[in-house]
C-alpha positions as CSV (number, residue, x, y, z in Angstrom):
1,X,80.0,111.9,97.5
2,X,77.9,115.0,95.9
3,X,78.7,115.8,92.4
4,X,82.6,114.9,92.8
5,X,83.5,118.1,94.4
6,X,86.7,118.7,95.8
7,X,87.2,119.7,99.7
8,X,90.7,120.0,99.3
9,X,92.2,122.7,102.2
10,X,93.9,125.6,100.2
11,X,97.6,126.3,101.8
12,X,100.3,128.5,101.2
13,X,104.1,127.5,101.1
14,X,107.4,129.1,99.9
15,X,109.5,127.8,97.3
16,X,113.3,128.8,97.8
17,X,115.9,128.9,94.7
18,X,115.4,128.3,91.1
19,X,113.6,131.5,90.5
20,X,114.9,134.2,88.2
21,X,116.1,137.0,90.4
22,X,117.1,134.9,93.5
23,X,113.2,135.8,95.1
24,X,111.3,133.7,96.8
25,X,108.2,132.4,94.8
26,X,104.9,131.6,96.6
27,X,102.5,128.6,95.4
28,X,99.3,127.3,96.3
29,X,99.3,123.8,98.1
30,X,96.2,121.6,98.4
31,X,95.9,119.3,100.8
32,X,94.4,116.5,98.6
33,X,91.9,113.7,100.3
34,X,89.0,114.3,101.8
35,X,86.6,114.1,98.7
36,X,83.4,115.8,99.6
37,X,80.0,113.6,100.3
38,X,112.5,116.2,110.4
39,X,114.8,115.6,110.5
40,X,114.9,112.3,108.2
41,X,113.1,109.3,110.4
42,X,115.6,106.3,110.9
43,X,115.6,103.7,108.9
44,X,113.2,100.7,110.0
45,X,114.4,98.4,112.5
46,X,114.1,94.8,113.5
47,X,111.8,95.8,116.6
48,X,109.0,97.9,114.3
49,X,105.5,96.1,114.4
50,X,105.6,96.6,110.2
51,X,107.7,93.8,108.2
52,X,110.9,95.1,107.2
53,X,112.1,95.6,103.5
54,X,114.4,93.7,101.9
55,X,116.1,94.4,98.7
56,X,115.1,92.9,95.7
57,X,116.5,92.3,92.2
58,X,115.0,94.6,89.6
59,X,116.2,92.6,86.4
60,X,115.8,94.3,82.8
61,X,111.5,94.1,82.6
62,X,110.1,96.4,79.8
63,X,108.4,99.7,81.3
64,X,104.9,98.6,80.7
65,X,105.4,95.1,82.1
66,X,107.0,96.5,85.1
67,X,104.0,98.7,86.1
68,X,101.4,96.1,85.3
69,X,103.5,93.9,87.5
70,X,103.6,96.6,90.4
71,X,99.7,97.0,90.2
72,X,99.1,93.5,90.1
73,X,100.9,92.5,93.0
74,X,99.9,96.3,95.4
75,X,96.4,96.8,94.2
76,X,94.7,94.2,96.6
77,X,96.4,96.3,99.3
78,X,94.9,99.4,98.3
79,X,91.4,100.6,99.6
80,X,88.7,103.5,99.7
81,X,88.4,105.0,103.1
82,X,84.4,106.3,103.7
83,X,84.2,108.8,106.4
84,X,80.8,109.1,108.0
85,X,79.2,112.0,110.0
86,X,77.2,111.0,113.3
87,X,74.0,110.5,111.3
88,X,76.0,107.5,109.0
89,X,76.0,110.0,106.1
90,X,79.1,110.2,104.1
91,X,81.2,113.4,104.7
92,X,84.5,112.5,102.9
93,X,86.5,109.7,101.4
94,X,89.8,109.3,100.4
95,X,92.5,106.3,100.2
96,X,94.7,104.1,102.2
97,X,96.6,100.9,102.2
98,X,97.3,97.9,104.4
99,X,99.9,97.8,106.3
100,X,99.5,94.9,108.5
101,X,97.7,91.9,107.4
102,X,97.0,89.6,110.5
103,X,95.8,92.4,112.4
104,X,93.9,94.2,109.6
105,X,95.9,97.7,110.2
106,X,95.6,100.4,107.4
107,X,97.3,103.4,107.1
108,X,95.9,107.1,105.7
109,X,96.2,110.5,106.3
110,X,95.0,112.1,109.2
111,X,92.8,114.5,106.9
112,X,90.9,111.5,105.4
113,X,89.9,110.6,109.0
114,X,88.6,113.8,110.1
115,X,85.4,115.5,110.4
116,X,85.9,118.2,107.5
117,X,84.2,120.9,110.0
118,X,86.2,120.4,113.0
119,X,89.5,119.0,114.1
120,X,87.7,115.7,115.5
121,X,88.0,112.3,114.1
122,X,84.8,111.4,112.0
123,X,82.1,109.4,113.5
124,X,82.7,105.9,111.6
125,X,84.3,104.7,108.8
126,X,84.2,102.1,106.2
127,X,87.0,100.5,103.7
128,X,86.4,99.2,100.6
129,X,88.9,96.8,99.1
130,X,89.8,96.6,95.3
131,X,87.3,93.6,95.2
132,X,84.4,95.8,96.2
133,X,84.2,94.2,99.1
134,X,83.1,96.6,102.2
135,X,83.6,96.1,106.0
136,X,83.7,98.5,108.7
137,X,87.2,100.1,110.3
138,X,88.0,101.5,113.5
139,X,90.3,104.1,114.3
140,X,93.2,103.2,116.2
141,X,94.7,106.6,116.2
142,X,96.0,109.6,114.2
143,X,98.7,112.1,114.4
144,X,97.9,115.8,112.6
145,X,101.5,116.9,113.2
146,X,102.3,113.9,110.4
147,X,99.2,114.0,108.7
148,X,98.9,110.0,109.5
149,X,96.1,107.8,110.7
150,X,96.0,104.0,111.5
151,X,92.5,102.4,111.1
152,X,91.9,98.7,111.6
153,X,89.5,96.1,110.1
154,X,88.5,92.7,111.2
155,X,88.3,90.6,108.1
156,X,90.6,87.6,107.1
157,X,92.7,86.9,103.9
158,X,94.3,90.3,103.7
159,X,97.6,91.3,102.0
160,X,100.1,93.9,103.2
161,X,102.2,96.4,101.3
162,X,105.5,96.6,102.5
163,X,107.0,100.0,103.6
164,X,110.3,100.7,101.6
165,X,113.5,102.3,103.4
166,X,112.7,105.9,101.7
167,X,116.0,106.9,102.3
168,X,117.1,104.4,99.6
169,X,115.2,105.0,96.4
170,X,116.9,106.8,94.0
171,X,116.2,110.4,92.4
172,X,114.2,109.3,89.1
173,X,112.9,106.2,89.9
174,X,109.7,105.1,88.4
175,X,106.6,105.4,90.9
176,X,103.6,104.2,90.8
177,X,100.5,106.0,92.6
178,X,97.0,103.9,93.2
179,X,94.0,105.6,94.9
180,X,90.2,106.7,94.6
181,X,90.4,110.1,92.9
182,X,86.8,111.9,93.4
183,X,85.8,109.3,95.4
184,X,84.2,107.5,92.6
185,X,87.1,106.3,90.5
186,X,88.2,103.6,92.4
187,X,91.7,101.7,91.6
188,X,93.2,104.2,89.6
189,X,96.6,104.0,88.4
190,X,98.9,106.9,87.9
191,X,102.5,106.8,86.7
192,X,105.7,109.0,87.2
193,X,108.9,109.4,88.9
194,X,110.6,110.0,92.2
195,X,111.0,113.9,91.5
196,X,113.0,114.8,94.8
197,X,113.5,113.6,98.4
198,X,113.4,115.6,101.6
199,X,111.0,118.4,100.8
200,X,109.2,119.9,103.4
201,X,106.0,121.9,103.0
202,X,104.0,124.7,105.5
203,X,100.4,123.0,106.1
204,X,99.6,126.0,108.4
205,X,101.4,128.3,110.6
206,X,102.0,125.4,113.1
207,X,102.5,122.0,111.1
208,X,105.4,121.9,108.4
209,X,105.5,118.0,106.9
210,X,108.8,117.0,106.6
211,X,110.8,114.5,104.3
212,X,108.5,114.7,102.2
213,X,108.7,112.7,98.5
214,X,108.1,114.5,95.3
215,X,106.5,113.0,92.2
216,X,105.2,114.1,88.9
217,X,102.8,110.8,89.0
218,X,98.9,112.7,88.7
219,X,97.6,113.3,92.4
220,X,93.9,114.2,92.4
221,X,91.2,114.9,95.3
222,X,90.6,111.2,96.9
223,X,94.0,110.1,96.8
224,X,95.2,111.3,99.8
225,X,96.0,108.2,101.9
226,X,96.9,106.3,99.0
227,X,100.5,104.7,98.7
228,X,103.2,106.2,96.3
229,X,105.1,102.7,95.2
230,X,108.6,102.3,94.0
231,X,108.2,100.3,91.1
232,X,111.8,98.3,91.2
233,X,110.8,96.9,94.4
234,X,106.9,97.0,94.7
235,X,107.6,98.7,97.8
236,X,105.6,101.7,99.1
237,X,107.6,104.9,99.6
238,X,105.2,107.4,100.6
239,X,101.5,108.1,101.3
240,X,100.2,110.5,99.0
241,X,99.1,114.0,100.6
242,X,99.8,117.5,99.1
243,X,99.7,118.8,95.6
244,X,100.9,122.1,94.5
245,X,97.5,123.4,92.7
246,X,98.7,126.0,90.7
247,X,101.4,124.0,89.0
248,X,101.6,120.6,87.1
249,X,103.5,117.5,88.4
250,X,104.2,118.4,91.9
251,X,102.6,115.9,94.1
252,X,104.1,115.0,97.5
253,X,103.8,112.1,99.9
254,X,104.7,111.5,103.7
255,X,107.8,109.2,103.5
256,X,107.6,105.7,104.6
257,X,110.3,106.1,107.0
258,X,108.3,109.0,108.7
259,X,105.1,106.6,108.1
260,X,106.9,103.6,109.7
261,X,107.8,105.4,112.8
262,X,104.3,107.3,113.5
263,X,102.3,103.9,112.6
264,X,104.2,102.0,115.0
265,X,103.7,104.4,117.7
266,X,100.1,104.5,116.7
267,X,99.3,100.8,116.7
268,X,101.4,100.4,120.0
269,X,99.8,103.2,122.0
270,X,96.8,105.3,119.8
271,X,98.6,108.3,119.9
272,X,102.3,109.9,119.4
273,X,103.4,111.7,122.3
274,X,106.3,114.2,121.8
275,X,108.4,115.6,124.3
276,X,107.4,118.6,126.6
277,X,109.5,121.5,127.6
278,X,106.8,123.4,129.7
279,X,106.6,126.6,128.0
280,X,104.3,129.1,126.5
281,X,105.5,131.4,124.1
282,X,105.1,134.0,121.5
283,X,107.1,134.4,118.2
284,X,109.9,137.0,118.4
285,X,109.0,139.8,115.8
286,X,111.3,142.1,114.0
287,X,110.3,145.1,116.1
288,X,110.8,143.4,119.2
289,X,114.4,142.2,118.4
290,X,115.3,145.9,117.3
291,X,114.0,147.2,120.4
292,X,116.0,144.6,122.4
293,X,119.0,145.6,120.3
294,X,119.6,141.9,118.9
295,X,121.7,141.4,115.6
296,X,119.6,141.9,112.8
297,X,118.0,138.5,111.5
298,X,117.7,136.9,114.8
299,X,114.6,135.1,114.9
300,X,113.0,132.7,117.8
301,X,110.5,132.4,120.2
302,X,109.9,134.7,123.5
303,X,109.0,132.8,126.7
304,X,105.9,134.2,128.2
305,X,105.3,131.5,130.8
306,X,107.3,128.7,132.1
307,X,105.0,125.8,133.6
308,X,106.1,124.9,137.4
309,X,107.9,122.0,138.1
310,X,108.2,121.3,134.4
311,X,111.6,120.6,132.6
312,X,112.0,124.4,131.6
313,X,111.1,125.3,134.8
314,X,113.8,122.9,136.3
315,X,116.8,124.1,134.1
316,X,115.8,127.7,134.8
317,X,114.2,129.1,132.0
318,X,112.4,132.3,132.5
319,X,109.6,134.5,131.1
320,X,111.4,136.9,128.5
321,X,114.1,134.4,127.6
322,X,114.4,134.6,124.0
323,X,114.7,130.4,122.5
324,X,116.6,130.7,119.2
325,X,117.5,127.3,118.6
326,X,116.6,123.6,119.3
327,X,120.1,121.7,119.2
328,X,121.2,123.0,115.8
329,X,118.1,124.2,114.4
330,X,117.1,127.9,114.2
331,X,113.7,128.7,115.0
332,X,111.7,130.7,112.3
333,X,109.1,130.9,110.5
334,X,110.0,128.0,108.3
335,X,111.1,125.8,111.5
336,X,108.5,126.7,114.0
337,X,108.9,124.9,117.4
338,X,106.3,122.0,117.2
339,X,107.8,121.3,113.7
340,X,111.1,121.4,115.3
341,X,109.5,119.0,118.4
342,X,107.8,116.6,116.2
343,X,110.7,114.1,116.2
344,X,111.5,114.3,120.1
345,X,109.8,111.7,122.5
346,X,109.8,112.1,126.4
347,X,113.4,111.5,128.0
348,X,115.4,112.7,125.2
349,X,117.6,115.8,125.8
350,X,117.8,118.6,123.5
351,X,120.4,121.6,123.9
352,X,118.3,125.2,123.7
353,X,120.2,128.1,122.8
354,X,118.5,131.1,124.4
355,X,119.1,135.2,125.1
356,X,119.0,136.8,128.1
357,X,119.8,140.1,129.0
358,X,121.1,140.4,125.8
359,X,123.7,137.6,126.2
360,X,123.6,133.9,124.7
361,X,123.7,130.8,126.7
362,X,122.7,127.3,126.1
363,X,120.9,124.8,128.2
364,X,120.2,120.7,128.3
365,X,116.7,119.9,128.8
366,X,115.7,116.5,129.4
367,X,111.9,116.4,127.7
368,X,109.2,115.5,130.2
369,X,105.6,113.7,129.4
370,X,102.8,116.5,128.3
371,X,100.6,117.8,131.3
């Protein structure tokens, strides 16, 4: 790690509401993690690879003792992730935690395991446990659309953190974050509260992270991939991922319900396969909508090409069709098609609302496998 310099990616999001005059406020978001060197996911089911959380009595424990108890219990599950270039030089680092002990599965952020210069994965990885034990790790799989990745280590005697049902955590609950800020301060603990749930942040024009937990616990470069813990349950409610860098106390974690779903799929198949419609498209512009005589405020995508034999082709979707909704979700700048499709898998059926020759209609599409 050279000089503790952050390699945070600056992103732009839009915060709606709560602003004087009703205007939208623009703020800068930092994707914290590599330190340089949709809907709500379903609650956990018994078929999951990962342990299913159970309720725990909270009791009347003093605040400081509760925090100490959480750290004593969960710190052994937290690791520092070191990402190496092909020449074995460290190129970034972040945090992570064990989610399954017997097979040695560790969850972290996708951007922690990415090569900082490309969209590819790093060449190799080490993880460092809280007792300073360092072991090599292999990449099981990663999912850029939810910023989740899974590593695996071949070592015994691990302790796994339990993923909570994040829908159950009350706003205002005590939250504890553990990670390795700046890649140098391993096992750092910060404390705050669950400030809000169900937040969404645009990472890019095509990737919008959904169902985020907001917290005021301090999150710094290198904390990405570390756990956000519900102190009362000693269970993880999210993976620390983003902060609003031009504000104070605005951190965001990918919810544990999203993590559970994606981690299960990555462990089973090494990737997340999403449903395939079979179209190429462009965003509908305001000017195009006006030229076509569409109602003011119409948003969506314009189909430019239909893949032969695809689900779209089979239901008669054509070039120049304007798709405005997937099920009841409007397609717009805040809800781009890739983000909306994150939760759908091959075999799922979706209803597309489209405009053809100035007339609105709906078609049901059974999603296929990507070609």
